[in-house]
C-alpha positions as CSV (number, residue, x, y, z in Angstrom):
1,M,0.0,0.0,0.0
2,K,3.0,2.3,-0.7
3,A,4.2,4.2,-3.7
4,T,7.3,6.4,-4.3
5,L,8.0,9.2,-6.7
6,S,11.8,9.7,-7.0
7,N,13.8,12.5,-8.4
8,Y,10.8,14.7,-9.2
9,R,12.3,18.0,-10.7
10,Q,10.7,20.5,-8.4
11,S,11.8,21.8,-5.0
12,P,10.5,20.0,-1.9
13,R,9.3,23.3,-0.5
14,K,6.8,23.8,-3.4
15,V,5.7,20.2,-3.3
16,R,5.0,20.3,0.4
17,L,2.4,22.9,-0.2
18,L,0.2,20.4,-1.9
19,V,1.2,17.4,0.3
20,D,0.0,19.3,3.4
21,V,-3.4,19.7,1.8
22,V,-4.1,16.0,1.2
23,R,-2.4,14.5,4.3
24,G,-4.8,12.4,6.3
25,K,-7.7,12.6,3.8
26,S,-9.5,9.8,2.2
27,V,-8.1,8.7,-1.2
28,D,-11.1,9.9,-3.2
29,A,-11.1,13.4,-1.4
30,A,-7.4,13.7,-2.0
31,L,-7.8,12.9,-5.7
32,V,-10.5,15.6,-6.1
33,E,-8.3,18.1,-4.3
34,L,-5.4,17.4,-6.6
35,T,-7.6,17.5,-9.7
36,H,-8.7,21.1,-8.9
37,A,-5.3,22.3,-7.6
38,S,-3.6,24.9,-9.7
39,K,0.0,23.9,-8.8
40,R,2.5,22.1,-11.1
41,A,3.0,19.2,-8.6
42,A,-0.7,18.3,-8.6
43,A,-0.6,16.0,-11.6
44,P,2.4,13.9,-10.5
45,L,1.1,13.7,-6.9
46,K,-2.3,12.6,-8.3
47,K,-0.6,9.9,-10.4
48,L,1.4,8.7,-7.3
49,I,-1.7,8.4,-5.2
50,E,-3.5,6.5,-7.9
51,S,-0.5,4.1,-8.1
52,A,-0.6,3.5,-4.3
53,L,-4.4,3.0,-4.7
54,A,-3.8,0.4,-7.4
55,N,-1.2,-1.4,-5.2
56,A,-3.7,-1.4,-2.3
57,V,-6.6,-2.7,-4.3
58,N,-4.4,-5.4,-5.8
59,G,-3.5,-6.4,-2.2
60,G,-7.2,-6.8,-1.4
61,A,-8.1,-3.6,0.3
62,K,-11.4,-1.8,-0.3
63,R,-11.1,1.6,-2.1
64,E,-13.8,3.3,0.2
65,E,-11.9,2.5,3.4
66,L,-8.5,3.8,2.2
67,F,-7.0,7.1,3.4
68,I,-3.6,8.7,3.2
69,D,-1.8,7.5,6.3
70,R,1.7,9.0,5.6
71,I,2.9,11.2,2.9
72,T,6.3,12.8,3.0
73,V,8.5,14.9,0.8
74,D,12.2,14.5,1.1
75,K,15.1,16.4,-0.5
76,G,16.5,14.7,-3.6
77,V,19.8,15.2,-5.4
78,V,20.6,18.8,-6.3
79,L,21.6,19.3,-9.9
80,K,24.3,22.0,-10.1
81,R,24.4,24.1,-13.2
82,Y,26.4,27.3,-14.0
83,Q,25.4,30.5,-15.8
84,P,27.8,33.1,-17.1
85,G,28.0,36.2,-14.9
86,A,29.5,39.7,-15.0
87,R,33.2,40.2,-15.5
88,G,33.9,36.6,-16.6
89,R,32.5,35.0,-13.5
90,S,30.2,32.0,-13.3
91,Y,27.1,31.9,-11.1
92,S,25.9,28.6,-9.8
93,I,22.2,27.5,-10.2
94,H,20.9,24.7,-8.0
95,K,18.1,22.7,-9.5
96,H,16.4,20.9,-6.6
97,T,14.7,17.6,-6.8
98,S,12.1,15.8,-4.5
99,H,11.4,12.3,-3.3
100,V,7.7,11.8,-2.4
101,H,6.6,8.7,-0.4
102,V,3.0,7.8,0.2
103,S,1.5,5.1,2.4
104,L,-2.2,4.3,2.5
105,A,-4.1,2.6,5.3
106,T,-7.6,1.5,5.9
107,H,-10.1,2.9,8.5
108,N,-10.9,0.5,11.2
109,H,-14.7,0.5,11.7
110,D,-14.5,-2.1,14.5
111,A,-12.6,0.1,17.0
């Protein structure tokens, strides 16, 4: 009931804005939120949650009982690039990447 998105080419700070919105919600509510979000990370996050959902359903879980138990955004590798600067200097540009991990769980109605 897990899925991982590795080396996504957007900074973790920007991806966390969306992750904080969907954390703890049911899978269907999270997918609706991401469908209507106007951030660039919305489409990859939606695809990631759908992948975790498919893993869970193939494992025998019921879709209606699933919710996002854990979703984290970690810092990935930083791509270092250089741009010409004034007076023959070079200025560094850091292109940040993210690793997103999602884990789904089922609601226990017995408890």
